[in-house]
N, CA and C atoms as a LAMMPS dump frame, in Angstrom:
ITEM: TIMESTEP
0
ITEM: NUMBER OF ATOMS
609
ITEM: BOX BOUNDS ff ff ff
-5.0000000000000000e+02 5.0000000000000000e+02
-5.0000000000000000e+02 5.0000000000000000e+02
-5.0000000000000000e+02 5.0000000000000000e+02
ITEM: ATOMS id mol type element x y z
1 1 1 N -439.23 -23.909 -174.985
2 1 2 C -438.282 -24.89 -174.44
3 1 3 C -438.775 -26.303 -174.725
4 2 1 N -437.872 -27.149 -175.181
5 2 2 C -438.257 -28.512 -175.528
6 2 3 C -438.545 -29.335 -174.273
7 3 1 N -439.598 -30.154 -174.322
8 3 2 C -439.892 -31.027 -173.171
9 3 3 C -438.897 -32.182 -173.053
10 4 1 N -438.016 -32.301 -174.064
11 4 2 C -436.999 -33.365 -174.047
12 4 3 C -435.738 -32.882 -173.352
13 5 1 N -435.261 -33.657 -172.404
14 5 2 C -433.997 -33.345 -171.73
15 5 3 C -433.097 -34.573 -171.747
16 6 1 N -431.801 -34.314 -171.667
17 6 2 C -430.807 -35.388 -171.759
18 6 3 C -429.866 -35.31 -170.567
19 7 1 N -429.653 -36.447 -169.914
20 7 2 C -428.724 -36.51 -168.791
21 7 3 C -427.771 -37.683 -168.99
22 8 1 N -426.488 -37.397 -168.924
23 8 2 C -425.482 -38.458 -169.053
24 8 3 C -425.512 -39.342 -167.819
25 9 1 N -425.437 -40.63 -168.048
26 9 2 C -425.402 -41.58 -166.942
27 9 3 C -424.043 -41.465 -166.252
28 10 1 N -423.978 -41.03 -164.993
29 10 2 C -422.69 -40.822 -164.32
30 10 3 C -421.875 -42.104 -164.161
31 11 1 N -422.541 -43.225 -164.067
32 11 2 C -421.834 -44.493 -163.904
33 11 3 C -421.405 -45.085 -165.246
34 12 1 N -422.104 -44.702 -166.31
35 12 2 C -421.783 -45.211 -167.65
36 12 3 C -421.806 -44.028 -168.615
37 13 1 N -420.71 -43.267 -168.682
38 13 2 C -420.68 -42.019 -169.445
39 13 3 C -420.931 -42.166 -170.946
40 14 1 N -420.859 -43.375 -171.476
41 14 2 C -421.167 -43.567 -172.89
42 14 3 C -422.672 -43.635 -173.144
43 15 1 N -423.447 -43.616 -172.067
44 15 2 C -424.894 -43.709 -172.173
45 15 3 C -425.553 -42.469 -171.576
46 16 1 N -426.692 -42.103 -172.135
47 16 2 C -427.471 -40.988 -171.606
48 16 3 C -428.921 -41.411 -171.419
49 17 1 N -429.591 -40.734 -170.501
50 17 2 C -431.014 -40.983 -170.259
51 17 3 C -431.822 -39.842 -170.88
52 18 1 N -432.812 -40.187 -171.666
53 18 2 C -433.714 -39.198 -172.228
54 18 3 C -434.934 -39.084 -171.319
55 19 1 N -435.314 -37.855 -171.054
56 19 2 C -436.509 -37.602 -170.243
57 19 3 C -437.487 -36.736 -171.03
58 20 1 N -438.745 -37.054 -170.888
59 20 2 C -439.778 -36.244 -171.53
60 20 3 C -440.625 -35.601 -170.427
61 21 1 N -440.547 -34.292 -170.384
62 21 2 C -441.23 -33.527 -169.34
63 21 3 C -440.842 -34.023 -167.946
64 22 1 N -439.541 -34.3 -167.787
65 22 2 C -439.001 -34.686 -166.489
66 22 3 C -439.17 -36.138 -166.121
67 23 1 N -439.803 -36.929 -167.017
68 23 2 C -440.037 -38.35 -166.747
69 23 3 C -439.134 -39.197 -167.649
70 24 1 N -438.47 -40.199 -167.057
71 24 2 C -437.572 -41.052 -167.842
72 24 3 C -438.317 -41.65 -169.033
73 25 1 N -437.645 -41.576 -170.179
74 25 2 C -438.235 -42.099 -171.421
75 25 3 C -437.457 -43.307 -171.93
76 26 1 N -436.156 -43.135 -172.182
77 26 2 C -435.323 -44.235 -172.671
78 26 3 C -433.846 -43.886 -172.534
79 27 1 N -433.004 -44.917 -172.708
80 27 2 C -431.554 -44.705 -172.683
81 27 3 C -431.024 -44.772 -174.111
82 28 1 N -429.965 -44.029 -174.365
83 28 2 C -429.342 -44.058 -175.685
84 28 3 C -427.837 -44.23 -175.534
85 29 1 N -427.238 -44.831 -176.545
86 29 2 C -425.781 -45.006 -176.61
87 29 3 C -425.204 -43.774 -177.296
88 30 1 N -424.484 -42.957 -176.547
89 30 2 C -424.059 -41.64 -177.02
90 30 3 C -423.306 -41.647 -178.355
91 31 1 N -422.304 -42.527 -178.548
92 31 2 C -421.549 -42.471 -179.81
93 31 3 C -422.419 -42.635 -181.059
94 32 1 N -423.548 -43.316 -180.925
95 32 2 C -424.43 -43.53 -182.076
96 32 3 C -425.549 -42.503 -182.167
97 33 1 N -426.14 -42.168 -181.041
98 33 2 C -427.384 -41.403 -181.055
99 33 3 C -427.249 -39.909 -180.741
100 34 1 N -426.288 -39.538 -179.911
101 34 2 C -426.308 -38.211 -179.304
102 34 3 C -426.331 -37.067 -180.326
103 35 1 N -425.522 -37.175 -181.37
104 35 2 C -425.453 -36.058 -182.316
105 35 3 C -426.705 -35.946 -183.188
106 36 1 N -427.537 -37.006 -183.164
107 36 2 C -428.752 -36.993 -183.981
108 36 3 C -430.007 -36.69 -183.166
109 37 1 N -429.869 -36.625 -181.857
110 37 2 C -431.058 -36.541 -181.002
111 37 3 C -431.791 -35.207 -181.161
112 38 1 N -431.118 -34.209 -181.732
113 38 2 C -431.784 -32.917 -181.944
114 38 3 C -432.983 -33.055 -182.891
115 39 1 N -432.955 -34.083 -183.728
116 39 2 C -434.091 -34.342 -184.617
117 39 3 C -435.349 -34.597 -183.799
118 40 1 N -435.171 -35.299 -182.686
119 40 2 C -436.302 -35.663 -181.831
120 40 3 C -436.746 -34.483 -180.969
121 41 1 N -435.802 -33.599 -180.638
122 41 2 C -436.107 -32.488 -179.724
123 41 3 C -437.106 -31.5 -180.312
124 42 1 N -437.352 -31.592 -181.63
125 42 2 C -438.308 -30.681 -182.267
126 42 3 C -439.753 -31.116 -182.056
127 43 1 N -439.944 -32.317 -181.492
128 43 2 C -441.293 -32.845 -181.302
129 43 3 C -442.044 -32.046 -180.234
130 44 1 N -443.351 -31.901 -180.45
131 44 2 C -444.187 -31.167 -179.495
132 44 3 C -444.976 -32.092 -178.582
133 45 1 N -444.928 -33.402 -178.873
134 45 2 C -445.626 -34.377 -178.034
135 45 3 C -444.795 -35.646 -177.944
136 46 1 N -445.061 -36.448 -176.923
137 46 2 C -444.326 -37.7 -176.768
138 46 3 C -444.605 -38.638 -177.923
139 47 1 N -445.812 -38.653 -178.41
140 47 2 C -446.175 -39.505 -179.544
141 47 3 C -445.359 -39.137 -180.778
142 48 1 N -445.222 -37.836 -181.016
143 48 2 C -444.419 -37.38 -182.156
144 48 3 C -442.947 -37.713 -181.941
145 49 1 N -442.494 -37.566 -180.714
146 49 2 C -441.101 -37.894 -180.39
147 49 3 C -440.824 -39.375 -180.618
148 50 1 N -441.761 -40.223 -180.244
149 50 2 C -441.623 -41.665 -180.454
150 50 3 C -441.486 -41.971 -181.944
151 51 1 N -442.345 -41.335 -182.756
152 51 2 C -442.309 -41.583 -184.196
153 51 3 C -440.982 -41.121 -184.799
154 52 1 N -440.521 -39.943 -184.386
155 52 2 C -439.249 -39.424 -184.898
156 52 3 C -438.079 -40.297 -184.457
157 53 1 N -438.103 -40.716 -183.2
158 53 2 C -437.011 -41.545 -182.689
159 53 3 C -436.987 -42.903 -183.388
160 54 1 N -438.167 -43.491 -183.637
161 54 2 C -438.222 -44.787 -184.307
162 54 3 C -437.612 -44.722 -185.702
163 55 1 N -437.907 -43.65 -186.435
164 55 2 C -437.328 -43.498 -187.777
165 55 3 C -435.817 -43.314 -187.695
166 56 1 N -435.387 -42.513 -186.72
167 56 2 C -433.95 -42.305 -186.52
168 56 3 C -433.264 -43.602 -186.127
169 57 1 N -433.875 -44.334 -185.221
170 57 2 C -433.278 -45.58 -184.743
171 57 3 C -433.15 -46.601 -185.863
172 58 1 N -434.169 -46.693 -186.7
173 58 2 C -434.113 -47.643 -187.818
174 58 3 C -432.988 -47.283 -188.778
175 59 1 N -432.824 -45.997 -189.044
176 59 2 C -431.74 -45.542 -189.933
177 59 3 C -430.371 -45.858 -189.339
178 60 1 N -430.19 -45.545 -188.059
179 60 2 C -428.903 -45.783 -187.407
180 60 3 C -428.604 -47.271 -187.256
181 61 1 N -429.641 -48.073 -187.044
182 61 2 C -429.456 -49.529 -186.925
183 61 3 C -428.943 -50.104 -188.235
184 62 1 N -429.483 -49.623 -189.348
185 62 2 C -429.02 -50.108 -190.651
186 62 3 C -427.576 -49.687 -190.908
187 63 1 N -427.253 -48.457 -190.543
188 63 2 C -425.88 -47.984 -190.724
189 63 3 C -424.903 -48.813 -189.894
190 64 1 N -425.287 -49.083 -188.653
191 64 2 C -424.429 -49.877 -187.777
192 64 3 C -424.273 -51.291 -188.326
193 65 1 N -425.374 -51.877 -188.813
194 65 2 C -425.336 -53.245 -189.341
195 65 3 C -424.442 -53.343 -190.573
196 66 1 N -424.505 -52.338 -191.438
197 66 2 C -423.656 -52.333 -192.637
198 66 3 C -422.181 -52.389 -192.246
199 67 1 N -421.805 -51.594 -191.262
200 67 2 C -420.406 -51.577 -190.805
201 67 3 C -420.015 -52.91 -190.172
202 68 1 N -420.929 -53.475 -189.385
203 68 2 C -420.633 -54.752 -188.724
204 68 3 C -420.48 -55.876 -189.746
205 69 1 N -421.343 -55.894 -190.75
206 69 2 C -421.297 -56.953 -191.77
207 69 3 C -420.12 -56.765 -192.723
208 70 1 N -419.618 -55.538 -192.823
209 70 2 C -418.46 -55.283 -193.672
210 70 3 C -417.192 -55.87 -193.059
211 71 1 N -417.189 -56.018 -191.734
212 71 2 C -416.025 -56.567 -191.046
213 71 3 C -415.939 -58.075 -191.211
214 72 1 N -417.069 -58.758 -191.097
215 72 2 C -417.113 -60.204 -191.328
216 72 3 C -418.568 -60.649 -191.452
217 73 1 N -418.763 -61.822 -192.039
218 73 2 C -420.113 -62.373 -192.158
219 73 3 C -420.635 -62.727 -190.769
220 74 1 N -421.901 -62.439 -190.532
221 74 2 C -422.505 -62.674 -189.221
222 74 3 C -423.778 -63.488 -189.357
223 75 1 N -424.062 -64.266 -188.32
224 75 2 C -425.373 -64.882 -188.213
225 75 3 C -426.353 -63.831 -187.7
226 76 1 N -427.623 -64.05 -187.958
227 76 2 C -428.644 -63.098 -187.515
228 76 3 C -428.582 -62.875 -186.01
229 77 1 N -428.397 -63.954 -185.254
230 77 2 C -428.368 -63.82 -183.797
231 77 3 C -427.141 -63.044 -183.336
232 78 1 N -426.032 -63.145 -184.078
233 78 2 C -424.829 -62.386 -183.726
234 78 3 C -425.037 -60.898 -183.979
235 79 1 N -425.661 -60.577 -185.112
236 79 2 C -425.947 -59.177 -185.409
237 79 3 C -426.942 -58.614 -184.408
238 80 1 N -427.94 -59.417 -184.054
239 80 2 C -428.931 -58.976 -183.062
240 80 3 C -428.255 -58.657 -181.733
241 81 1 N -427.299 -59.478 -181.347
242 81 2 C -426.58 -59.253 -180.089
243 81 3 C -425.776 -57.964 -180.139
244 82 1 N -425.147 -57.692 -181.269
245 82 2 C -424.378 -56.464 -181.418
246 82 3 C -425.292 -55.235 -181.351
247 83 1 N -426.438 -55.324 -181.994
248 83 2 C -427.396 -54.217 -181.972
249 83 3 C -427.911 -53.978 -180.556
250 84 1 N -428.175 -55.07 -179.869
251 84 2 C -428.708 -54.98 -178.497
252 84 3 C -427.692 -54.308 -177.568
253 85 1 N -426.419 -54.633 -177.751
254 85 2 C -425.383 -54.041 -176.903
255 85 3 C -425.238 -52.537 -177.123
256 86 1 N -425.644 -52.071 -178.294
257 86 2 C -425.558 -50.644 -178.595
258 86 3 C -426.852 -49.911 -178.252
259 87 1 N -427.77 -50.602 -177.606
260 87 2 C -428.963 -49.935 -177.109
261 87 3 C -430.126 -49.868 -178.074
262 88 1 N -430.052 -50.571 -179.195
263 88 2 C -431.184 -50.573 -180.123
264 88 3 C -432.33 -51.383 -179.515
265 89 1 N -433.539 -50.933 -179.755
266 89 2 C -434.708 -51.518 -179.102
267 89 3 C -435.079 -52.879 -179.691
268 90 1 N -435.818 -53.634 -178.895
269 90 2 C -436.292 -54.949 -179.347
270 90 3 C -437.304 -54.808 -180.474
271 91 1 N -437.843 -53.633 -180.668
272 91 2 C -438.757 -53.386 -181.782
273 91 3 C -437.999 -53.208 -183.092
274 92 1 N -436.858 -52.533 -183.037
275 92 2 C -436.091 -52.225 -184.245
276 92 3 C -435.211 -53.394 -184.682
277 93 1 N -434.725 -54.179 -183.741
278 93 2 C -433.786 -55.264 -184.078
279 93 3 C -434.371 -56.24 -185.108
280 94 1 N -435.562 -56.821 -184.901
281 94 2 C -436.095 -57.742 -185.916
282 94 3 C -436.371 -57.072 -187.259
283 95 1 N -436.735 -55.791 -187.24
284 95 2 C -436.948 -55.059 -188.495
285 95 3 C -435.637 -54.951 -189.266
286 96 1 N -434.561 -54.665 -188.533
287 96 2 C -433.24 -54.552 -189.155
288 96 3 C -432.779 -55.898 -189.705
289 97 1 N -432.952 -56.953 -188.917
290 97 2 C -432.551 -58.294 -189.37
291 97 3 C -433.322 -58.688 -190.621
292 98 1 N -434.616 -58.438 -190.615
293 98 2 C -435.457 -58.779 -191.76
294 98 3 C -434.999 -58.055 -193.024
295 99 1 N -434.623 -56.794 -192.882
296 99 2 C -434.148 -56.017 -194.033
297 99 3 C -432.907 -56.645 -194.656
298 100 1 N -431.945 -57.003 -193.823
299 100 2 C -430.694 -57.551 -194.35
300 100 3 C -430.845 -59.003 -194.806
301 101 1 N -431.802 -59.712 -194.26
302 101 2 C -432.098 -61.058 -194.752
303 101 3 C -432.697 -60.989 -196.151
304 102 1 N -433.575 -60.002 -196.368
305 102 2 C -434.194 -59.844 -197.687
306 102 3 C -433.168 -59.426 -198.739
307 103 1 N -432.189 -58.626 -198.344
308 103 2 C -431.177 -58.178 -199.299
309 103 3 C -430.111 -59.24 -199.549
310 104 1 N -430.089 -60.293 -198.733
311 104 2 C -429.104 -61.354 -198.9
312 104 3 C -427.833 -61.151 -198.111
313 105 1 N -427.749 -60.076 -197.358
314 105 2 C -426.547 -59.816 -196.552
315 105 3 C -426.467 -60.727 -195.34
316 106 1 N -427.616 -61.207 -194.882
317 106 2 C -427.681 -62.18 -193.786
318 106 3 C -428.239 -63.479 -194.342
319 107 1 N -427.397 -64.511 -194.404
320 107 2 C -427.82 -65.809 -194.919
321 107 3 C -427.354 -66.888 -193.945
322 108 1 N -428.154 -67.111 -192.932
323 108 2 C -427.762 -68.011 -191.848
324 108 3 C -427.465 -69.42 -192.32
325 109 1 N -428.327 -69.962 -193.174
326 109 2 C -428.151 -71.353 -193.619
327 109 3 C -426.851 -71.522 -194.394
328 110 1 N -426.578 -70.61 -195.325
329 110 2 C -425.357 -70.702 -196.131
330 110 3 C -424.111 -70.525 -195.266
331 111 1 N -424.182 -69.576 -194.331
332 111 2 C -423.029 -69.337 -193.461
333 111 3 C -422.784 -70.514 -192.535
334 112 1 N -423.858 -71.11 -192.034
335 112 2 C -423.718 -72.294 -191.188
336 112 3 C -423.086 -73.441 -191.964
337 113 1 N -423.562 -73.661 -193.187
338 113 2 C -423.015 -74.743 -194.004
339 113 3 C -421.525 -74.537 -194.266
340 114 1 N -421.149 -73.302 -194.583
341 114 2 C -419.746 -72.993 -194.856
342 114 3 C -418.883 -73.246 -193.626
343 115 1 N -419.354 -72.8 -192.469
344 115 2 C -418.598 -72.983 -191.234
345 115 3 C -418.488 -74.452 -190.844
346 116 1 N -419.568 -75.19 -191.017
347 116 2 C -419.543 -76.604 -190.65
348 116 3 C -418.657 -77.399 -191.593
349 117 1 N -418.655 -77.03 -192.864
350 117 2 C -417.76 -77.704 -193.814
351 117 3 C -416.302 -77.505 -193.414
352 118 1 N -415.965 -76.285 -192.997
353 118 2 C -414.588 -76.003 -192.582
354 118 3 C -414.208 -76.823 -191.355
355 119 1 N -415.13 -76.904 -190.384
356 119 2 C -414.855 -77.642 -189.154
357 119 3 C -414.701 -79.133 -189.429
358 120 1 N -415.574 -79.673 -190.251
359 120 2 C -415.53 -81.107 -190.551
360 120 3 C -414.266 -81.454 -191.328
361 121 1 N -413.836 -80.556 -192.204
362 121 2 C -412.612 -80.805 -192.962
363 121 3 C -411.365 -80.797 -192.066
364 122 1 N -411.502 -80.204 -190.879
365 122 2 C -410.394 -80.214 -189.919
366 122 3 C -410.307 -81.54 -189.172
367 123 1 N -411.23 -82.447 -189.458
368 123 2 C -411.197 -83.753 -188.798
369 123 3 C -412.088 -83.85 -187.587
370 124 1 N -413.07 -82.984 -187.494
371 124 2 C -414.024 -83.031 -186.387
372 124 3 C -415.338 -83.606 -186.892
373 125 1 N -415.914 -84.517 -186.105
374 125 2 C -417.171 -85.132 -186.484
375 125 3 C -418.342 -84.187 -186.303
376 126 1 N -419.471 -84.596 -186.849
377 126 2 C -420.65 -83.728 -186.822
378 126 3 C -421.078 -83.383 -185.407
379 127 1 N -421.033 -84.338 -184.49
380 127 2 C -421.492 -84.08 -183.115
381 127 3 C -420.633 -83.032 -182.429
382 128 1 N -419.347 -83.054 -182.718
383 128 2 C -418.426 -82.068 -182.154
384 128 3 C -418.738 -80.677 -182.707
385 129 1 N -418.951 -80.62 -184.013
386 129 2 C -419.265 -79.353 -184.665
387 129 3 C -420.617 -78.837 -184.184
388 130 1 N -421.564 -79.726 -184.072
389 130 2 C -422.901 -79.359 -183.622
390 130 3 C -422.862 -78.761 -182.21
391 131 1 N -422.099 -79.393 -181.315
392 131 2 C -421.996 -78.902 -179.935
393 131 3 C -421.38 -77.507 -179.896
394 132 1 N -420.39 -77.275 -180.749
395 132 2 C -419.728 -75.971 -180.785
396 132 3 C -420.703 -74.874 -181.162
397 133 1 N -421.519 -75.124 -182.174
398 133 2 C -422.439 -74.096 -182.634
399 133 3 C -423.632 -73.941 -181.71
400 134 1 N -424.001 -74.997 -181.032
401 134 2 C -425.082 -74.876 -180.06
402 134 3 C -424.672 -73.969 -178.904
403 135 1 N -423.395 -74.044 -178.522
404 135 2 C -422.884 -73.175 -177.455
405 135 3 C -422.945 -71.708 -177.862
406 136 1 N -422.887 -71.46 -179.163
407 136 2 C -422.958 -70.095 -179.665
408 136 3 C -424.403 -69.626 -179.84
409 137 1 N -425.342 -70.475 -179.429
410 137 2 C -426.745 -70.102 -179.551
411 137 3 C -427.316 -70.31 -180.927
412 138 1 N -426.686 -71.179 -181.727
413 138 2 C -427.116 -71.405 -183.095
414 138 3 C -427.717 -72.791 -183.28
415 139 1 N -428.302 -73.321 -182.215
416 139 2 C -428.836 -74.678 -182.231
417 139 3 C -429.84 -74.895 -183.351
418 140 1 N -430.715 -73.912 -183.575
419 140 2 C -431.775 -74.077 -184.568
420 140 3 C -431.254 -74.1 -185.995
421 141 1 N -429.991 -73.692 -186.201
422 141 2 C -429.437 -73.668 -187.554
423 141 3 C -428.693 -74.941 -187.906
424 142 1 N -428.486 -75.795 -186.928
425 142 2 C -427.712 -77.015 -187.156
426 142 3 C -428.652 -78.129 -187.586
427 143 1 N -428.534 -78.502 -188.84
428 143 2 C -429.415 -79.529 -189.378
429 143 3 C -428.599 -80.675 -189.973
430 144 1 N -429.151 -81.858 -189.869
431 144 2 C -428.552 -83.009 -190.539
432 144 3 C -429.177 -83.163 -191.922
433 145 1 N -428.37 -83.501 -192.88
434 145 2 C -428.875 -83.716 -194.231
435 145 3 C -427.932 -84.631 -194.971
436 146 1 N -428.267 -85.012 -196.188
437 146 2 C -427.404 -85.925 -196.949
438 146 3 C -425.999 -85.376 -197.166
439 147 1 N -425.872 -84.057 -197.279
440 147 2 C -424.545 -83.466 -197.477
441 147 3 C -423.632 -83.746 -196.29
442 148 1 N -424.206 -83.711 -195.064
443 148 2 C -423.386 -83.928 -193.878
444 148 3 C -422.879 -85.363 -193.816
445 149 1 N -423.679 -86.319 -194.266
446 149 2 C -423.234 -87.708 -194.273
447 149 3 C -421.972 -87.857 -195.123
448 150 1 N -421.997 -87.284 -196.309
449 150 2 C -420.849 -87.382 -197.217
450 150 3 C -419.655 -86.606 -196.671
451 151 1 N -419.915 -85.42 -196.142
452 151 2 C -418.829 -84.614 -195.579
453 151 3 C -418.151 -85.319 -194.419
454 152 1 N -418.971 -85.904 -193.56
455 152 2 C -418.417 -86.552 -192.375
456 152 3 C -417.631 -87.801 -192.747
457 153 1 N -418.124 -88.575 -193.695
458 153 2 C -417.387 -89.761 -194.131
459 153 3 C -416.058 -89.373 -194.767
460 154 1 N -416.071 -88.296 -195.549
461 154 2 C -414.836 -87.821 -196.175
462 154 3 C -413.85 -87.342 -195.116
463 155 1 N -414.364 -86.63 -194.096
464 155 2 C -413.509 -86.152 -193.014
465 155 3 C -412.904 -87.311 -192.239
466 156 1 N -413.717 -88.324 -191.985
467 156 2 C -413.24 -89.512 -191.266
468 156 3 C -412.112 -90.193 -192.048
469 157 1 N -412.33 -90.354 -193.327
470 157 2 C -411.33 -91.012 -194.174
471 157 3 C -410.008 -90.249 -194.173
472 158 1 N -410.078 -88.933 -194.344
473 158 2 C -408.861 -88.13 -194.407
474 158 3 C -408.151 -88.085 -193.059
475 159 1 N -408.933 -88.091 -191.972
476 159 2 C -408.336 -88.093 -190.641
477 159 3 C -407.532 -89.369 -190.416
478 160 1 N -408.094 -90.495 -190.785
479 160 2 C -407.382 -91.772 -190.615
480 160 3 C -406.145 -91.847 -191.504
481 161 1 N -406.254 -91.278 -192.692
482 161 2 C -405.094 -91.254 -193.584
483 161 3 C -403.965 -90.422 -192.989
484 162 1 N -404.322 -89.273 -192.382
485 162 2 C -403.299 -88.43 -191.753
486 162 3 C -402.655 -89.143 -190.573
487 163 1 N -403.445 -89.964 -189.871
488 163 2 C -402.933 -90.701 -188.718
489 163 3 C -402.191 -91.973 -189.139
490 164 1 N -402.213 -92.262 -190.434
491 164 2 C -401.523 -93.455 -190.93
492 164 3 C -402.202 -94.754 -190.549
493 165 1 N -403.518 -94.71 -190.358
494 165 2 C -404.265 -95.904 -189.944
495 165 3 C -404.611 -96.756 -191.168
496 166 1 N -404.224 -98.007 -191.12
497 166 2 C -404.611 -98.966 -192.16
498 166 3 C -405.566 -99.949 -191.505
499 167 1 N -406.831 -99.751 -191.717
500 167 2 C -407.881 -100.468 -190.992
501 167 3 C -407.745 -101.984 -191.117
502 168 1 N -407.518 -102.464 -192.322
503 168 2 C -407.481 -103.912 -192.556
504 168 3 C -406.265 -104.579 -191.907
505 169 1 N -405.276 -103.748 -191.494
506 169 2 C -404.077 -104.31 -190.866
507 169 3 C -404.184 -104.326 -189.345
508 170 1 N -405.285 -103.825 -188.805
509 170 2 C -405.446 -103.743 -187.355
510 170 3 C -406.104 -104.998 -186.795
511 171 1 N -405.728 -105.347 -185.55
512 171 2 C -406.433 -106.438 -184.886
513 171 3 C -407.678 -105.876 -184.206
514 172 1 N -408.434 -106.735 -183.552
515 172 2 C -409.735 -106.341 -183.002
516 172 3 C -409.589 -105.224 -181.964
517 173 1 N -408.607 -105.354 -181.051
518 173 2 C -408.415 -104.342 -180.003
519 173 3 C -408.016 -102.991 -180.59
520 174 1 N -407.156 -103.037 -181.606
521 174 2 C -406.716 -101.795 -182.235
522 174 3 C -407.879 -101.114 -182.959
523 175 1 N -408.748 -101.925 -183.562
524 175 2 C -409.91 -101.369 -184.238
525 175 3 C -410.852 -100.703 -183.239
526 176 1 N -410.999 -101.316 -182.062
527 176 2 C -411.862 -100.729 -181.035
528 176 3 C -411.31 -99.385 -180.563
529 177 1 N -409.977 -99.313 -180.455
530 177 2 C -409.351 -98.056 -180.055
531 177 3 C -409.575 -96.96 -181.097
532 178 1 N -409.492 -97.335 -182.372
533 178 2 C -409.719 -96.368 -183.456
534 178 3 C -411.159 -95.868 -183.432
535 179 1 N -412.094 -96.778 -183.238
536 179 2 C -413.505 -96.395 -183.211
537 179 3 C -413.807 -95.492 -182.015
538 180 1 N -413.173 -95.769 -180.871
539 180 2 C -413.347 -94.931 -179.694
540 180 3 C -412.767 -93.539 -179.944
541 181 1 N -411.614 -93.49 -180.603
542 181 2 C -410.983 -92.218 -180.956
543 181 3 C -411.902 -91.383 -181.847
544 182 1 N -412.528 -92.037 -182.806
545 182 2 C -413.421 -91.328 -183.724
546 182 3 C -414.668 -90.807 -183.009
547 183 1 N -415.169 -91.587 -182.074
548 183 2 C -416.339 -91.148 -181.303
549 183 3 C -415.991 -89.919 -180.472
550 184 1 N -414.776 -89.926 -179.904
551 184 2 C -414.338 -88.778 -179.117
552 184 3 C -414.154 -87.542 -179.985
553 185 1 N -413.888 -87.744 -181.263
554 185 2 C -413.758 -86.619 -182.189
555 185 3 C -415.122 -86.141 -182.685
556 186 1 N -416.174 -86.782 -182.205
557 186 2 C -417.515 -86.322 -182.537
558 186 3 C -418.145 -86.959 -183.75
559 187 1 N -417.554 -88.027 -184.255
560 187 2 C -418.158 -88.703 -185.399
561 187 3 C -419.338 -89.543 -184.932
562 188 1 N -420.425 -89.487 -185.685
563 188 2 C -421.62 -90.236 -185.321
564 188 3 C -421.413 -91.738 -185.52
565 189 1 N -422.059 -92.52 -184.688
566 189 2 C -421.923 -93.971 -184.744
567 189 3 C -422.3 -94.515 -186.102
568 190 1 N -423.393 -93.983 -186.673
569 190 2 C -423.839 -94.492 -187.975
570 190 3 C -422.836 -94.182 -189.08
571 191 1 N -422.139 -93.041 -188.954
572 191 2 C -421.118 -92.701 -189.949
573 191 3 C -419.942 -93.656 -189.855
574 192 1 N -419.523 -93.924 -188.634
575 192 2 C -418.401 -94.855 -188.418
576 192 3 C -418.749 -96.238 -188.954
577 193 1 N -419.932 -96.73 -188.599
578 193 2 C -420.34 -98.061 -189.039
579 193 3 C -420.476 -98.139 -190.554
580 194 1 N -421.056 -97.108 -191.155
581 194 2 C -421.228 -97.086 -192.608
582 194 3 C -419.884 -97.09 -193.315
583 195 1 N -418.966 -96.293 -192.788
584 195 2 C -417.657 -96.193 -193.425
585 195 3 C -416.907 -97.516 -193.367
586 196 1 N -416.872 -98.145 -192.2
587 196 2 C -416.081 -99.359 -192.051
588 196 3 C -416.779 -100.607 -192.595
589 197 1 N -418.068 -100.506 -192.862
590 197 2 C -418.763 -101.657 -193.454
591 197 3 C -418.7 -101.633 -194.971
592 198 1 N -418.297 -100.467 -195.547
593 198 2 C -418.217 -100.373 -197.004
594 198 3 C -416.967 -101.109 -197.471
595 199 1 N -417.017 -101.576 -198.688
596 199 2 C -415.925 -102.379 -199.231
597 199 3 C -414.941 -101.54 -200.048
598 200 1 N -415.307 -100.279 -200.273
599 200 2 C -414.473 -99.485 -201.182
600 200 3 C -413.607 -98.462 -200.472
601 201 1 N -413.614 -98.437 -199.103
602 201 2 C -412.735 -97.466 -198.443
603 201 3 C -411.304 -97.952 -198.518
604 202 1 N -410.387 -97.001 -198.484
605 202 2 C -408.982 -97.304 -198.722
606 202 3 C -408.16 -97.389 -197.444
607 203 1 N -408.754 -97.077 -196.284
608 203 2 C -407.961 -97.088 -195.044
609 203 3 C -407.77 -98.503 -194.532
């Protein structure tokens, strides 16, 4: 008789508790793990069971990640959150992320740049875009660089053009209102000042 036993969690039927010789060992997410757990039941010791389960978990984590990434591009932290919700261990999650980062399937910097370019082109300033991504837990991926300066100035120019703003035709009060509007849209002060101090803008 195997020392491994399985009990479904009565309060959360999608989850089961694994016990080794009657002692709680770990929880598993049934839709992913249950049909494969017989691989572990062949172990004669807890140490062997741990080794078998770790190999199984790594395989299933990669399979789950492939399906998740096939649906849409994800940041590493988003994939980690999905893995965590399915009961994958904190030991396997970084191993899985590292694998997909090496293969190029997870490219946080490129994905962040693409997303920020889309947001800025919608007429949102860098500070607004930065705040949005920080709320998603992606603070460490938000960087300022020369590309953002050009993107933000271009976004500012196109936004004013859509609003029909002719800067040189405005009086002082109207200009202050425009600058306040841009600040509320998240444009950085230095971007606003640089844009309006240049002689070649068309607004």
